[in-house]
Phi, psi and omega in degrees: 000134179291157180299317182294323179291321178299316179296318179299317179297319179295319180298328182292342180270354182284148172289163177304322181292317178295322179295322179296319179294318179302314181296322179295317178294322179294320177298320179299317180295321179295320177296318179295324181292327181270347179282180180299119179261128181291144179288165178300153175273125183257153175285119180247326183282169177285188185306320181254001180075012184292149178135183177261126183227163175293167170274151171291168183297316180284332172297320178301319180297314180294321179298319179298314180298323178294318180295326180290328179213081185292349180275354180287137176250010185288352177262010169279129180250125189237152168219123182241148180221150170258116188248131179236130182129185182284123177239120180264105189297315179302323178292324177297315181294319178298320179293319179298315179300321182290322176300315180294319180299324187290334194236126182299322182299330181277352178249019184266155166219174188227070177283164175270133174232118184055038176082002180235147181284143171237157174265101185263114180260118180276158176296317180220144177220137177268116179291154175289143178211136177227138173242120184244122183252117180246018183292344178285345180281159172303144187305324184288346181259349192294313185294319178298318179292322178295318178294324177297320179296319178294321178301318178300321180292326179296335184261008177278131185284149170266149172263101184295331183284335185243331186074187354288161181256009179230133174210158180224155176221141173238135174246119179273112178270327178201177184303323181237039178211124183222154163255137179237150178219127172246125181236130179227137177292143187299336177296344182245001187207163167213188186296316180294318177302318179299318179296317178300314182297317181293320178296317179294321181302316181289320178297318181287329177298313180293326176295317179296321178300321183274358184068024183261158175290170180301132176275001188260137174290153177294145180302137178283333180225154172243161183304320177301333175297318176295319183301313181296320177296315181298317181300324180286323183289317188266061174213160174062231191295318182297316180297318180296319181296312182290320178298321178296320178301311184291329175297319179290317184296324184258007179299130180085354178263125174297133181268013175234123176249103181273106173288149178290094187278169178268348179202161181298149177288131178292160183293337178225148182286133171264343184061024173287124189229170172231165181219136177234124175289134181242141173215125182279336190088154186291330184297302180300324180294317179298320180292324179291321177298317180296319178298318179300316179298316181296324185268000177071038177234164176277166176299321177301315180298319180295321177290323177297318177298322180292319177295319177299318178298318177299312182296324177299315181291330180282318189254338187078003182279134180270332180254115188235143173239117176240139183256167170210176181266150173239136180298330176056047175237080192284356179235141182299331181289352178266357189302323184245013176286139183269130178158187179266103175252330187309138174218172182257150178233127176271140176243114184261120183234128179263119182255020182296151175090012179051061184288161169286164179295326176299320177292324177299318178302318180295320179292321178295318178301315180297317182293319182289319178298322177294316182295324182299331181292342181228033187285344187269005176293125179306134187301325181297323178290324177297316179297316180301324181286332188251329186229085183300329182231083182297149176282121181295348182272357182207161174290138178286142174070306186244119175247343178239131185237141174237124174241130176243118190241159173285172184305145179296153187284128172221147175155189182232162178212095182068236181278000184245136169246137183228150178223133180299139178246117178288130176230125177252126187270006177086011181238154173218129180273352187232160173295322179208130181224121176261115175250090190254123172273134178268093184257116190306317185268347187244352182091204178267121188218140177160181183280141168246114182261151181215159180281106184285351175290331185241344186234139172272152178303318182299324179296313181293325176299319177296319179297323180289325174296321176297320178300318177298317179297320180294316177302315179300316186290314185287331178280334176283327183212089180298346179276000179295140179272157182302323181293343182265356180286157176306148181250163177304328181294338182275355181255122182283000000 
């Protein structure tokens, strides 16, 4: 069977709603293909990327925020695991050193030169490493003490001017049981970078155990290569075109979403936060996935529509802006480059006219497909175009964030089995952030973080109970109107 005939046959089996989504996605791809295509990223740096380079646009934003409040630890990015099996500590440290050697972003610091920050990449950097042994404690106290030690490490500040920006800690609970923590400052990492680093760490660990050389090819590009490319791309005509799109897309939408707080917002953000674990249960999640398939939307779109419905019931606002993250790797050669690429994308949805939830799904689909066509604009440039004088007491443009993630990592690697350990460092960068894992057997599950300067835990718990009621109602009857959904007054 020819490829074109096979595709035609498959299309014939789609429902009208699935076909509509396919056509919308195809139009989006066609628009992207005819729009401005960025040129390839070329290697400009030397073999190791060493030298003084500019900061990326989003690195500049984080550097500014750090200078404004250097005591904040909310830009530390952590991944913790519970490891069972034989762990050879010297091989682990050797692998960590090799990961740092391989990538310019992990050997960077940000000193001032003539009053301005530069990204200084050193030839070699020794990552921070701590080994904490709690085996002398009674067995029933070890894990709690180990987690407390890791929590302390999550709150340890980085020196951006001197580095290093990468450190690891191991807590020995028993001869064949450890807790591990990898912490990287956000100026050097994002979620994809963390995945690349963890995969390389395990590959290099097994090579070190065997006394073998690195099995990994040297990186074809370093983060400063992207920075120089990005600086060239986001100037002149491209910047004007994208800024114009976002001005039109967000026209008429208030860029401040005031949640009904428990206390006045302070004049400056402390990023003091709280966290509540959320779990929808498998039933509502399965029904929402099924509804998404019938209506021709993705699970992310269906969850965004549900969050919008929740915010409408909480605030009464019809025009809502909720953000999410974009990988911001617009060229295939950037897929495995280590550094900070991640940026935010706002999704503006108009809920006027008391629509049914099915109509909300259609509006969300339209808004997200439009936003995706311009998702790679650095968030700092978007803010400059829309909010010339940001309020220091809140995040500009996006105050509520939704992340929909795949299942948390569990599994084994040779003699080691590892399980992700959730660690909350007591900070929140957003007024409200939903970090939901889409777990097939468990439903939607994950942390909901909130701004503890303005919200009490009890308030957010009530909102999450309301969210569960809304999920139940909209999946039972997608024709329900927003005005008919449960209200905050109905939640005790």
